[in-house]
C-alpha positions as CSV (number, residue, x, y, z in Angstrom):
1,X,78.1,15.1,17.9
2,X,78.1,11.6,16.0
3,X,75.5,11.0,12.8
4,X,72.9,9.9,14.1
5,X,73.2,12.8,17.0
6,X,73.3,15.2,13.9
7,X,70.5,13.4,12.4
8,X,68.6,14.2,15.8
9,X,69.7,17.4,15.2
10,X,68.5,18.4,11.8
11,X,64.5,17.3,12.8
12,X,64.9,19.7,15.7
13,X,65.7,22.6,14.0
14,X,63.8,22.4,11.2
15,X,65.0,22.5,7.2
16,X,67.0,25.4,7.1
17,X,69.6,25.2,4.8
18,X,68.3,22.1,3.0
19,X,70.6,22.6,-0.1
20,X,73.3,21.9,2.3
21,X,72.3,19.9,5.4
22,X,71.8,16.6,3.4
23,X,75.1,16.6,2.2
24,X,76.3,17.0,5.8
25,X,74.2,14.3,7.1
26,X,75.5,12.0,4.8
27,X,79.0,13.1,5.4
28,X,78.4,12.8,9.0
29,X,77.4,9.0,8.1
30,X,80.1,8.1,6.0
31,X,82.5,9.3,9.0
32,X,81.4,7.6,11.1
33,X,81.5,4.3,9.4
34,X,85.0,5.1,8.8
35,X,86.4,6.0,12.2
36,X,84.2,2.7,13.7
37,X,85.6,0.1,10.8
38,X,89.3,2.0,10.5
39,X,91.0,3.0,6.9
40,X,90.2,0.0,4.3
41,X,92.2,-0.5,0.9
42,X,91.7,2.4,-1.3
43,X,89.7,1.3,-4.2
44,X,88.4,2.6,-7.6
45,X,85.2,2.0,-9.6
46,X,85.1,1.9,-13.6
47,X,82.8,1.4,-15.9
48,X,82.7,0.6,-19.2
49,X,82.7,3.8,-21.3
50,X,82.2,4.2,-24.6
51,X,82.2,2.0,-27.7
52,X,85.3,1.6,-29.2
53,X,85.2,-1.5,-31.6
54,X,83.2,-4.5,-32.4
55,X,84.1,-8.3,-33.5
56,X,81.9,-10.1,-35.1
57,X,81.1,-13.7,-34.5
58,X,78.9,-17.2,-34.5
59,X,75.6,-15.9,-33.0
60,X,76.9,-12.4,-32.2
61,X,80.0,-11.1,-30.8
62,X,82.2,-8.9,-28.7
63,X,81.9,-5.6,-28.1
64,X,85.0,-3.6,-27.1
65,X,84.6,-0.6,-24.9
66,X,87.0,2.2,-23.5
67,X,87.2,0.0,-20.1
68,X,85.6,-3.1,-20.7
69,X,84.5,-5.5,-23.4
70,X,81.0,-7.4,-23.8
71,X,80.3,-11.0,-25.2
72,X,77.2,-11.6,-26.4
73,X,75.9,-15.2,-27.9
74,X,72.5,-16.8,-28.8
75,X,72.6,-20.3,-28.4
76,X,70.6,-22.8,-30.6
77,X,68.6,-23.4,-27.7
78,X,67.2,-19.8,-27.8
79,X,69.2,-18.8,-24.9
80,X,71.4,-15.7,-24.5
81,X,74.9,-15.3,-22.7
82,X,76.6,-12.2,-22.0
83,X,79.6,-11.9,-20.4
84,X,82.1,-9.0,-19.4
85,X,85.8,-8.6,-18.9
86,X,86.5,-11.4,-21.2
87,X,83.9,-13.7,-19.5
88,X,83.0,-16.6,-21.6
89,X,80.2,-19.6,-20.5
90,X,83.0,-22.3,-19.9
91,X,84.2,-23.4,-17.1
92,X,80.8,-23.5,-15.9
93,X,79.4,-25.3,-12.3
94,X,76.2,-24.9,-13.7
95,X,76.1,-26.0,-17.6
96,X,75.8,-30.0,-17.8
97,X,78.1,-30.0,-20.7
98,X,79.7,-28.1,-23.3
99,X,78.4,-24.7,-23.8
100,X,75.7,-25.0,-26.4
101,X,76.6,-24.2,-30.2
102,X,75.8,-20.6,-31.4
103,X,73.1,-19.8,-33.9
104,X,74.7,-19.4,-36.9
105,X,71.4,-17.4,-38.0
106,X,71.6,-15.1,-35.6
107,X,74.3,-12.0,-36.4
108,X,76.1,-8.7,-34.6
109,X,74.7,-5.8,-36.6
110,X,74.4,-1.8,-36.1
111,X,71.6,-0.6,-34.3
112,X,70.3,3.1,-33.5
113,X,72.2,5.6,-31.8
114,X,75.7,3.7,-31.7
115,X,74.7,0.8,-30.3
116,X,74.6,-2.8,-31.6
117,X,72.4,-5.9,-31.6
118,X,71.7,-9.1,-32.2
119,X,68.1,-10.9,-34.0
120,X,67.1,-14.1,-33.1
121,X,64.4,-16.3,-34.2
122,X,63.0,-15.8,-30.3
123,X,64.6,-12.9,-29.2
124,X,66.1,-9.6,-29.8
125,X,69.2,-8.2,-28.1
126,X,70.2,-4.0,-28.1
127,X,73.4,-3.1,-26.8
128,X,73.8,1.0,-26.4
129,X,76.7,2.3,-26.6
130,X,77.5,2.8,-23.0
131,X,76.7,-1.5,-22.5
132,X,73.0,-1.5,-21.6
133,X,71.8,-4.8,-22.7
134,X,68.5,-4.9,-23.5
135,X,66.1,-8.7,-23.9
136,X,63.5,-7.7,-26.3
137,X,60.2,-9.7,-27.7
138,X,61.0,-10.5,-32.0
139,X,58.3,-7.5,-32.0
140,X,60.5,-5.6,-30.3
141,X,58.5,-5.6,-27.0
142,X,61.2,-4.7,-23.6
143,X,61.4,-7.6,-21.4
144,X,64.1,-6.5,-19.3
145,X,66.9,-3.7,-19.9
146,X,70.3,-3.8,-18.2
147,X,72.3,-1.0,-17.1
148,X,76.4,-0.6,-17.7
149,X,78.0,-2.5,-14.7
150,X,79.9,-0.8,-12.3
151,X,82.8,-2.2,-10.5
152,X,85.2,-1.0,-7.5
153,X,88.6,-2.7,-7.8
154,X,91.1,-2.2,-5.1
155,X,94.7,-0.5,-6.0
156,X,96.8,-3.3,-4.6
157,X,94.6,-6.3,-6.4
158,X,92.8,-8.9,-5.5
159,X,88.9,-9.6,-7.1
160,X,86.7,-6.7,-8.0
161,X,82.9,-6.5,-6.1
162,X,80.7,-4.8,-8.7
163,X,77.2,-3.8,-9.3
164,X,75.3,-4.1,-11.8
165,X,70.8,-2.9,-11.8
166,X,68.1,-4.2,-14.1
167,X,64.7,-2.6,-15.4
168,X,61.1,-4.4,-15.9
169,X,58.2,-3.9,-17.2
170,X,55.3,-2.1,-14.1
171,X,53.5,-4.8,-14.9
172,X,55.7,-7.7,-14.3
173,X,56.3,-10.2,-11.5
174,X,60.0,-11.5,-10.1
175,X,59.3,-15.5,-8.9
176,X,62.5,-17.3,-7.8
177,X,65.6,-17.4,-6.6
178,X,64.8,-20.4,-4.7
179,X,65.9,-20.9,-1.1
180,X,66.8,-18.3,0.4
181,X,63.9,-15.9,-0.3
182,X,60.1,-16.6,0.8
183,X,59.5,-17.3,-2.4
184,X,57.8,-17.8,-4.7
185,X,57.6,-14.1,-4.9
186,X,60.3,-12.5,-3.3
187,X,59.2,-9.4,-1.4
188,X,60.4,-5.9,-2.1
189,X,63.9,-5.5,-0.6
190,X,67.1,-7.6,0.2
191,X,67.6,-10.7,-0.1
192,X,71.4,-12.3,0.3
193,X,73.0,-14.8,-2.4
194,X,75.6,-16.6,-0.2
195,X,77.6,-18.8,-1.0
196,X,78.8,-20.0,2.0
197,X,77.3,-22.0,5.6
198,X,75.8,-19.0,8.0
199,X,74.1,-19.3,11.4
200,X,74.1,-22.0,13.9
201,X,73.9,-25.1,13.4
202,X,71.6,-25.0,10.6
203,X,71.6,-25.9,6.8
204,X,72.4,-23.7,4.6
205,X,69.4,-23.5,1.9
206,X,69.3,-24.3,-2.1
207,X,70.7,-20.9,-3.5
208,X,69.8,-19.9,-7.2
209,X,71.0,-17.2,-8.9
210,X,68.1,-17.2,-10.8
211,X,64.9,-15.1,-11.5
212,X,62.2,-15.9,-13.5
213,X,60.1,-12.8,-14.8
214,X,56.4,-12.9,-16.0
215,X,54.8,-9.9,-17.5
216,X,52.3,-9.3,-20.3
217,X,55.0,-9.2,-22.9
218,X,56.3,-12.5,-21.9
219,X,58.1,-14.3,-20.1
220,X,61.7,-14.8,-19.4
221,X,64.7,-16.3,-16.8
222,X,67.7,-14.8,-16.3
223,X,70.8,-16.3,-14.5
224,X,73.6,-15.0,-13.1
225,X,76.9,-17.4,-13.1
226,X,78.8,-16.5,-10.0
227,X,78.9,-18.0,-7.1
228,X,80.4,-15.2,-4.8
229,X,78.4,-14.0,-1.9
230,X,75.7,-11.1,-3.0
231,X,72.8,-9.5,-2.1
232,X,69.5,-9.2,-5.0
233,X,67.6,-6.4,-4.2
234,X,64.2,-5.9,-5.9
235,X,61.5,-3.3,-6.2
236,X,58.4,-4.5,-8.4
237,X,56.9,-1.7,-10.4
238,X,53.4,0.4,-11.1
239,X,51.7,1.3,-13.6
240,X,50.3,4.7,-13.4
241,X,46.9,5.1,-12.9
242,X,45.1,7.4,-15.6
243,X,47.2,9.9,-16.8
244,X,50.2,9.0,-14.7
245,X,53.5,7.2,-15.7
246,X,54.7,4.3,-15.3
247,X,56.6,3.2,-12.4
248,X,59.6,0.3,-13.5
249,X,60.3,-3.0,-11.7
250,X,64.3,-2.8,-10.6
251,X,66.3,-5.1,-10.0
252,X,70.0,-4.1,-8.2
253,X,72.6,-7.4,-7.8
254,X,75.7,-6.6,-5.8
255,X,78.4,-9.6,-5.8
256,X,82.1,-9.2,-4.1
257,X,83.5,-11.1,-6.5
258,X,84.2,-13.3,-9.5
259,X,82.9,-12.9,-12.8
260,X,79.9,-10.8,-14.7
261,X,77.9,-13.3,-16.6
262,X,74.6,-15.2,-17.3
263,X,72.5,-16.6,-19.3
264,X,68.7,-15.0,-20.3
265,X,65.9,-17.4,-22.1
266,X,62.6,-16.3,-22.8
267,X,59.6,-17.0,-24.5
268,X,56.7,-18.6,-22.5
269,X,57.1,-20.5,-18.9
270,X,57.5,-24.0,-20.5
271,X,59.7,-22.9,-23.3
272,X,61.5,-21.0,-21.1
273,X,62.2,-23.9,-17.8
274,X,62.5,-26.5,-20.7
275,X,65.3,-23.9,-22.5
276,X,66.8,-24.1,-18.8
277,X,67.0,-28.0,-18.6
278,X,68.6,-28.0,-21.8
279,X,71.8,-25.4,-20.2
280,X,71.2,-26.9,-16.3
281,X,70.8,-30.4,-16.8
282,X,67.5,-32.8,-16.8
283,X,66.4,-32.9,-13.2
284,X,67.3,-36.7,-11.7
285,X,64.3,-39.0,-11.9
286,X,64.0,-40.2,-8.5
287,X,62.6,-43.8,-8.1
288,X,59.1,-44.7,-7.6
289,X,59.3,-45.2,-4.3
290,X,60.9,-41.5,-3.6
291,X,57.1,-40.3,-4.2
292,X,55.5,-42.2,-1.6
293,X,55.5,-41.9,2.5
294,X,59.3,-40.8,3.5
295,X,60.0,-41.7,8.3
296,X,62.8,-40.3,9.5
297,X,64.4,-42.1,12.5
298,X,66.8,-39.7,14.5
299,X,67.0,-41.8,17.8
300,X,69.1,-43.4,19.1
301,X,67.4,-47.0,19.1
302,X,68.9,-50.3,16.9
303,X,67.5,-52.4,14.7
304,X,64.6,-53.7,16.7
305,X,63.3,-49.8,16.8
306,X,63.4,-49.7,13.0
307,X,61.3,-52.9,13.0
308,X,58.8,-51.1,15.9
309,X,58.3,-48.3,13.7
310,X,57.8,-49.5,10.6
311,X,55.4,-52.1,12.1
312,X,53.7,-49.0,13.8
313,X,53.2,-47.6,10.4
314,X,51.4,-50.9,8.7
315,X,49.3,-51.9,11.3
316,X,47.8,-49.1,12.0
317,X,46.9,-48.7,7.9
318,X,49.7,-46.0,7.3
319,X,51.3,-46.3,4.1
320,X,55.4,-45.9,4.4
321,X,57.8,-46.8,1.7
322,X,61.0,-45.4,3.5
323,X,63.1,-45.1,6.5
324,X,65.7,-42.7,6.8
325,X,68.0,-43.2,9.8
326,X,69.9,-40.4,11.2
327,X,72.8,-39.5,13.2
328,X,71.5,-42.1,16.1
329,X,72.7,-45.0,13.3
330,X,76.3,-43.9,12.8
331,X,79.7,-45.3,14.7
332,X,80.7,-42.2,16.4
333,X,78.5,-39.8,14.7
334,X,81.0,-40.7,11.8
335,X,79.8,-40.2,8.0
336,X,80.1,-43.7,5.9
337,X,80.1,-45.8,9.4
338,X,77.7,-47.7,11.0
339,X,77.1,-48.8,14.7
340,X,77.4,-51.7,15.0
341,X,76.6,-52.5,18.4
342,X,73.2,-51.7,17.4
343,X,73.0,-52.5,13.8
344,X,74.9,-56.1,13.8
345,X,72.7,-57.2,10.5
346,X,72.0,-54.1,9.0
347,X,71.6,-55.5,5.2
348,X,69.8,-57.9,6.9
349,X,67.0,-55.8,8.5
350,X,67.1,-53.8,4.8
351,X,66.9,-56.7,2.8
352,X,63.4,-57.7,5.5
353,X,62.0,-54.2,5.0
354,X,62.1,-54.0,0.9
355,X,60.2,-57.4,1.1
356,X,57.6,-55.5,3.1
357,X,57.9,-52.1,0.6
358,X,59.8,-50.1,2.9
359,X,63.5,-48.8,1.7
360,X,66.2,-47.5,3.8
361,X,68.2,-44.1,3.7
362,X,71.2,-43.4,5.2
363,X,72.3,-40.0,6.7
364,X,75.3,-38.6,5.7
365,X,77.5,-35.7,7.0
366,X,79.6,-33.0,5.0
367,X,82.5,-33.8,7.7
368,X,84.6,-37.2,7.7
369,X,85.1,-37.3,11.0
370,X,88.9,-38.6,12.2
371,X,89.4,-42.5,13.4
372,X,89.9,-41.9,16.9
373,X,86.5,-39.6,17.2
374,X,88.7,-36.9,18.5
375,X,90.2,-34.9,15.3
376,X,88.5,-32.4,13.7
377,X,86.3,-33.8,10.2
378,X,88.3,-33.7,7.1
379,X,86.0,-33.0,3.3
380,X,86.1,-35.4,0.4
381,X,88.0,-33.8,-2.3
382,X,84.9,-32.6,-4.0
383,X,86.7,-30.6,-6.7
384,X,87.9,-34.0,-8.1
385,X,85.7,-35.8,-10.5
386,X,86.5,-39.0,-9.4
387,X,85.3,-39.2,-6.0
388,X,82.5,-41.4,-5.3
389,X,80.6,-42.3,-3.0
390,X,81.7,-46.3,-2.1
391,X,79.7,-49.2,0.0
392,X,76.5,-47.6,0.6
393,X,74.4,-49.9,-1.0
394,X,75.9,-52.4,0.4
395,X,74.6,-52.2,3.7
396,X,71.0,-52.3,2.5
397,X,70.5,-48.3,1.2
398,X,68.9,-47.2,-0.7
399,X,69.8,-43.6,-1.2
400,X,71.4,-40.8,1.2
401,X,70.5,-38.4,2.5
402,X,73.0,-35.2,3.0
403,X,73.1,-32.6,6.5
404,X,75.1,-29.4,6.4
405,X,75.8,-28.1,9.5
406,X,76.2,-24.2,10.2
407,X,79.8,-24.3,11.9
408,X,81.8,-26.1,9.2
409,X,82.5,-23.4,5.7
410,X,80.5,-25.6,3.5
411,X,79.5,-24.1,0.2
412,X,77.0,-25.0,-2.0
413,X,79.3,-25.2,-5.0
414,X,80.3,-28.0,-3.0
415,X,77.2,-29.2,-2.0
416,X,76.6,-29.4,-6.0
417,X,79.6,-32.1,-6.1
418,X,78.8,-33.5,-2.7
419,X,75.2,-34.8,-4.9
420,X,77.3,-35.9,-7.8
421,X,79.5,-37.9,-6.4
422,X,76.4,-39.1,-3.8
423,X,74.6,-40.0,-7.1
424,X,77.5,-41.6,-9.5
425,X,78.5,-43.7,-6.8
426,X,75.0,-45.0,-5.8
427,X,74.0,-45.5,-9.3
428,X,77.3,-47.6,-9.7
429,X,76.3,-49.7,-6.8
430,X,72.7,-50.4,-6.9
431,X,70.6,-53.2,-9.3
432,X,70.7,-52.3,-12.8
433,X,66.3,-52.2,-12.6
434,X,66.9,-49.6,-9.3
435,X,67.1,-45.9,-9.1
436,X,69.3,-44.0,-6.6
437,X,67.9,-41.4,-4.0
438,X,69.6,-38.3,-3.1
439,X,68.5,-35.3,-0.8
440,X,70.0,-32.4,0.3
441,X,69.5,-28.8,1.9
442,X,71.6,-27.1,-0.2
443,X,73.2,-27.2,-3.9
444,X,73.3,-24.9,-6.5
445,X,71.9,-24.5,-10.1
446,X,72.3,-28.0,-11.8
447,X,72.1,-29.7,-8.4
448,X,68.9,-31.2,-9.7
449,X,70.5,-33.2,-12.3
450,X,71.8,-35.8,-9.1
451,X,68.8,-35.3,-6.7
452,X,66.5,-33.5,-4.4
453,X,66.0,-31.3,-1.7
454,X,64.5,-31.3,1.4
455,X,64.1,-28.2,3.4
456,X,64.1,-29.3,6.9
457,X,61.6,-28.3,9.2
458,X,61.9,-25.0,8.0
459,X,60.3,-21.7,10.1
460,X,58.0,-22.0,13.1
461,X,54.2,-21.7,13.2
462,X,51.9,-21.0,10.7
463,X,54.3,-18.5,9.3
464,X,56.4,-21.2,8.2
465,X,53.5,-23.5,6.7
466,X,53.1,-20.4,4.0
467,X,57.1,-20.1,3.4
468,X,57.2,-24.2,2.9
469,X,55.1,-23.9,0.2
470,X,56.6,-21.1,-1.9
471,X,60.1,-22.6,-1.2
472,X,58.6,-25.9,-3.0
473,X,56.5,-23.5,-5.6
474,X,60.1,-21.3,-6.0
475,X,62.7,-24.1,-6.7
476,X,60.3,-25.7,-9.0
477,X,60.9,-22.5,-11.3
478,X,64.5,-22.7,-10.6
479,X,64.5,-26.0,-12.8
480,X,64.4,-28.4,-9.0
481,X,61.1,-30.2,-9.2
482,X,61.9,-32.6,-6.7
483,X,61.6,-31.0,-3.0
484,X,59.8,-30.9,0.4
485,X,59.4,-29.8,4.0
486,X,59.7,-32.5,6.7
487,X,56.4,-32.5,8.8
488,X,56.8,-32.6,12.2
489,X,54.5,-32.5,15.7
490,X,55.4,-31.7,19.0
491,X,57.9,-29.6,20.6
492,X,58.0,-26.1,19.2
493,X,55.3,-26.6,16.9
494,X,52.9,-28.3,19.2
495,X,49.9,-27.5,17.7
496,X,47.7,-30.7,17.0
497,X,45.7,-28.9,13.8
498,X,49.2,-27.3,12.8
499,X,50.6,-30.5,12.6
500,X,47.7,-31.9,10.2
501,X,47.6,-28.7,8.1
502,X,50.9,-29.5,7.5
503,X,50.5,-33.5,6.8
504,X,47.3,-32.1,4.4
505,X,50.2,-30.2,2.0
506,X,52.8,-32.1,2.4
507,X,50.6,-35.2,0.5
508,X,50.4,-33.3,-2.9
509,X,53.9,-31.9,-2.8
510,X,57.0,-34.5,-4.1
511,X,58.6,-35.0,-0.8
512,X,56.9,-36.4,1.7
513,X,59.0,-36.5,4.6
514,X,57.5,-37.1,7.9
515,X,59.2,-36.8,11.8
516,X,59.0,-37.5,15.4
517,X,55.8,-37.0,16.4
518,X,56.7,-36.2,20.7
519,X,58.7,-38.3,22.7
520,X,57.6,-41.7,21.1
521,X,59.1,-41.2,18.0
522,X,57.1,-43.4,16.0
523,X,54.1,-41.6,13.7
524,X,51.0,-39.9,13.9
525,X,49.4,-42.1,17.1
526,X,52.7,-40.6,18.8
527,X,50.2,-37.5,19.0
528,X,49.1,-38.8,21.8
529,X,52.0,-38.3,24.0
530,X,52.5,-34.5,23.1
531,X,48.8,-33.5,22.7
532,X,46.6,-35.6,24.9
533,X,43.6,-36.8,23.7
534,X,44.5,-36.0,19.8
535,X,45.8,-39.6,18.7
536,X,43.0,-41.3,17.2
537,X,42.3,-38.0,15.6
538,X,45.6,-37.4,14.0
539,X,45.7,-41.0,12.8
540,X,42.7,-40.8,11.3
541,X,43.3,-37.3,9.4
542,X,47.1,-39.3,8.6
543,X,45.5,-42.3,7.5
544,X,43.6,-40.3,4.8
545,X,46.1,-37.8,4.0
546,X,48.8,-40.6,3.4
547,X,45.7,-42.6,2.2
548,X,44.9,-40.3,-0.9
549,X,48.9,-39.7,-1.5
550,X,49.3,-43.3,-2.6
551,X,46.1,-43.2,-4.7
552,X,48.5,-40.2,-6.9
553,X,51.7,-41.9,-6.9
554,X,51.0,-43.0,-10.4
555,X,50.4,-39.7,-11.2
556,X,53.2,-38.3,-9.5
557,X,55.3,-40.6,-11.4
558,X,53.9,-39.5,-14.7
559,X,55.1,-35.9,-13.8
560,X,58.7,-37.3,-12.5
561,X,59.4,-38.3,-16.2
562,X,57.6,-35.1,-17.7
563,X,60.0,-32.7,-15.6
564,X,62.9,-34.8,-16.4
565,X,62.2,-34.1,-20.5
566,X,60.5,-31.1,-20.5
567,X,61.9,-28.9,-17.5
568,X,58.2,-28.4,-16.0
569,X,58.3,-28.2,-12.6
570,X,55.6,-30.9,-10.8
571,X,54.5,-27.9,-8.3
572,X,53.6,-25.1,-10.5
573,X,51.7,-21.7,-9.2
574,X,48.3,-21.3,-10.5
575,X,49.6,-18.6,-13.5
576,X,51.5,-21.1,-15.5
577,X,49.1,-22.0,-18.1
578,X,48.0,-18.3,-18.7
579,X,50.5,-15.9,-17.2
580,X,49.0,-13.6,-19.0
581,X,45.9,-13.2,-16.7
582,X,47.6,-10.8,-13.9
583,X,45.4,-12.0,-10.9
584,X,47.0,-15.3,-10.7
585,X,50.1,-13.6,-10.5
586,X,49.4,-12.2,-6.6
587,X,48.4,-15.4,-5.8
588,X,50.5,-17.8,-3.3
589,X,48.3,-19.3,-1.4
590,X,47.4,-23.1,-4.0
591,X,49.1,-24.6,-6.6
592,X,49.0,-26.6,-9.5
593,X,49.6,-30.7,-9.4
594,X,50.8,-31.1,-12.5
595,X,48.1,-29.7,-15.1
596,X,45.0,-31.3,-13.5
597,X,45.2,-30.6,-9.7
598,X,44.8,-27.3,-8.3
599,X,45.4,-27.9,-4.7
600,X,44.4,-25.0,-2.1
601,X,46.4,-26.0,1.6
602,X,44.8,-24.5,4.4
603,X,47.0,-22.1,6.0
604,X,45.9,-20.4,8.5
605,X,44.2,-21.5,12.2
606,X,40.3,-22.3,12.7
607,X,39.5,-22.4,9.1
608,X,37.1,-24.5,7.9
609,X,36.2,-22.4,4.8
610,X,38.2,-20.6,3.0
611,X,38.0,-18.9,-0.6
612,X,40.3,-20.4,-3.5
613,X,40.4,-18.3,-6.9
614,X,40.3,-20.5,-10.0
615,X,42.0,-20.3,-13.7
616,X,39.6,-20.5,-16.5
617,X,37.5,-23.0,-17.3
618,X,35.7,-25.7,-15.0
619,X,36.9,-27.4,-12.0
620,X,35.4,-30.1,-10.2
621,X,35.8,-30.0,-6.3
622,X,37.3,-33.4,-5.8
623,X,35.6,-34.2,-2.5
624,X,31.7,-33.8,-3.6
625,X,32.0,-33.4,-7.5
626,X,31.0,-30.0,-7.3
627,X,31.4,-27.8,-10.7
628,X,32.7,-24.2,-10.5
629,X,33.7,-22.0,-13.6
630,X,36.4,-20.0,-14.2
631,X,37.9,-17.5,-13.8
632,X,36.1,-16.7,-10.3
633,X,36.9,-16.7,-6.8
634,X,35.4,-19.3,-4.9
635,X,34.4,-19.8,-1.3
636,X,34.5,-24.1,-0.5
637,X,34.8,-26.3,3.0
638,X,37.9,-26.7,4.3
639,X,37.2,-29.4,7.2
640,X,40.3,-30.6,9.5
641,X,40.3,-33.9,7.8
642,X,40.8,-32.7,4.4
643,X,41.8,-29.8,2.7
644,X,40.3,-28.0,-0.9
645,X,41.3,-30.0,-4.3
646,X,40.1,-29.0,-8.1
647,X,40.5,-30.9,-10.8
648,X,40.3,-29.6,-14.5
649,X,37.7,-30.6,-16.6
650,X,38.7,-32.7,-19.4
651,X,42.0,-34.4,-16.8
652,X,42.8,-37.6,-17.0
653,X,45.1,-38.5,-14.7
654,X,47.0,-42.4,-13.6
655,X,46.1,-43.3,-9.9
656,X,46.4,-46.5,-8.0
657,X,43.3,-48.7,-7.8
658,X,42.0,-51.0,-5.2
659,X,43.6,-54.1,-6.5
660,X,47.4,-51.9,-6.6
661,X,47.2,-51.3,-10.4
662,X,46.3,-48.3,-11.9
663,X,43.5,-47.2,-13.6
664,X,42.7,-43.4,-15.5
665,X,40.7,-41.2,-13.4
666,X,39.3,-38.9,-15.9
667,X,37.0,-36.0,-15.3
668,X,34.5,-35.1,-17.4
669,X,35.3,-32.2,-20.0
670,X,32.3,-29.1,-20.5
671,X,29.9,-30.1,-22.9
672,X,31.1,-29.2,-26.2
673,X,34.5,-29.4,-24.8
674,X,37.3,-32.2,-24.8
675,X,40.7,-32.9,-23.0
676,X,43.1,-35.7,-22.0
677,X,46.0,-36.5,-20.3
678,X,49.6,-38.4,-20.1
679,X,50.6,-41.9,-18.2
680,X,54.5,-42.7,-18.3
681,X,54.3,-46.0,-16.6
682,X,57.2,-46.4,-14.1
683,X,59.8,-48.3,-16.1
684,X,62.6,-49.4,-12.9
685,X,65.2,-47.9,-15.2
686,X,67.8,-45.0,-15.2
687,X,66.9,-44.1,-18.8
688,X,64.3,-41.2,-20.1
689,X,61.9,-44.1,-19.2
690,X,59.0,-45.2,-21.4
691,X,57.1,-44.0,-24.2
692,X,54.0,-41.2,-22.4
693,X,50.8,-43.2,-23.5
694,X,49.0,-39.8,-24.8
695,X,44.7,-40.4,-23.7
696,X,42.2,-38.1,-25.6
697,X,38.2,-36.7,-23.7
698,X,36.2,-36.0,-25.5
699,X,32.1,-35.5,-24.6
700,X,29.4,-36.3,-26.8
701,X,25.6,-35.1,-24.8
702,X,26.4,-37.8,-21.2
703,X,28.6,-39.6,-22.7
704,X,32.6,-39.4,-22.3
705,X,34.9,-40.9,-24.3
706,X,38.0,-41.8,-23.8
707,X,40.8,-43.0,-26.6
708,X,44.3,-43.3,-26.5
709,X,46.5,-42.0,-29.5
710,X,49.1,-44.1,-30.8
711,X,50.5,-44.2,-34.2
712,X,48.0,-46.2,-35.9
713,X,45.1,-44.3,-34.5
714,X,42.9,-43.9,-31.5
715,X,42.1,-47.3,-29.8
716,X,40.3,-48.4,-26.6
717,X,42.3,-47.8,-22.9
718,X,44.5,-50.8,-22.2
719,X,43.6,-49.7,-18.8
720,X,40.9,-49.3,-16.5
721,X,39.0,-46.0,-16.4
722,X,36.7,-44.4,-13.5
723,X,34.7,-40.8,-15.5
724,X,33.8,-38.4,-12.7
725,X,32.0,-34.8,-12.5
726,X,29.1,-36.7,-14.5
727,X,26.8,-37.4,-11.7
728,X,29.1,-35.8,-8.6
729,X,30.2,-39.2,-7.7
730,X,31.6,-40.9,-10.4
731,X,31.3,-44.4,-11.9
732,X,33.0,-47.0,-13.8
733,X,32.9,-46.6,-17.3
């Protein structure tokens, strides 16, 4: 009788002897597992034990227990480091530089019941006498409690597996950890945090062992600085009704080895992401053209085929800013090569397209194939910080996009190094007034310093559409603001409606890449080959979506500059400005683009209307001009030609004018209210860019007044201003 038979027999005979039978069943299962796998190395479990001694130091100190020691450090930026078994904050793949200096005002001092604590300006860290670590607000409210870790060490040596359980308040909600989960709110259950490529032939998603936890008491971010494989198991809490008890939320992290260390930072969402950016590094600033429309050309055609694709877009009034060449342009599929038969004059082609406003971007496979095309692939010596890409700009490329094949052992930490090699190599080669573009499907915290993330086609069907939105929001909360899915049609996702809805969503995400539509491999007009009779309609809807994207380019550029300076994501959950509003924490079908626009994509087939939850304040439907007062749920039209988009009353955002310049689109504040906005003009350099232009918006009766705020006082705007929301149609001021 095996373990499964024993379970069946247990339920068939009832519960006689119930005090012994559960142990019997468990023993049978354990024996069955041992028989299946064979005897393994003996392991012994270890826990920290009780406090033995304390060594105070700058910003915290070291607490020594019977069988381990814990280092606690509060840095000047407010982040808290913790590390067990002698683990320190360095070396680290994630830190942008040296570990931040300790906060000289934070000291390790005795706490109740034999524990110790560190009191800082933004957070208090309490350590119990057996090693539980508690993070509290300055007012003493618990944000999270990490129980003492447990190690399983093989008697014959080798890495020690470890596990740590944590508790958060009952009202808390988990967000993150980036690519491996459906995000931005991972569901209860286990989520793999792998650091290798798994599966067959698919790109490895970005792994971000980052939790952003939002609760009434405040927001905090946890980063576990360990690149080993692991599993994160989450269970959200529940508040007891009436006199019932609360059930706290729990998080259990199991790692296959590596250090037990991490960082915690607390505050408002904006404060938390600012601290995280100061630790892991500011996001790279993509070039302005990177916020336009990219088209991926995977076919085997040559230079004339690329010209045909570009001409097809321009002739049909479809904006196009970049063409991504896939493996078809490489010589035998080898990285950093060009097929000279099909692309004999690639630099000439690149210059020709650049004059039309279109850049070329090259695919770069992870491995470099041998010269004879028969040998196995070789990998760059990525741990060597001197490794750089060379020659890509000379071939005419303004950027690169990486692919990672599922059959190669390519870890996500190496993906970070690959991004560094690409970014620094291209930066040294492109003209001084330009910035390179680097995209990768994989990476590790810190990858944002070198580029963005393309997540491929993602899952098929309508669930894949919802998951693509969730991934972009989740990555933004992990510090990666520039990301987006590929928009494709035909093939497995042959539905015409789904293709249109994918394109409409992508038009409001930071990265907009389209792929082949049917056999024509050209653009939306190719949908006639995939879905007979829909080519003209698809083209019209694509023209509207891409035209709106082109109109919003100055706003995307401004958001990218702000993301670099503050760490704030470009695409944000609707609770971002008001995390205390619990109902907004559960909203996963809409998002904020910056602080001015709320986008409500259509995520279900056949929908021509949809319900939208609006945060507090006045919001305008940008299509109709109708005003709605939040917080509220509203039912609005969502015809196939557009998705609902709302503008915050009082917002001032930069948009592209009809003459190609930049104008301010101002949405009238509610009577007695005010507003404003920022504009960061494109500078073209690789620095932090020019100063932000600050605008204030006030309303006096039927009149809206817009002023530019400078050190010398308020001035008239130097840009054209268009006020909308007063009469429902907009007008020139």
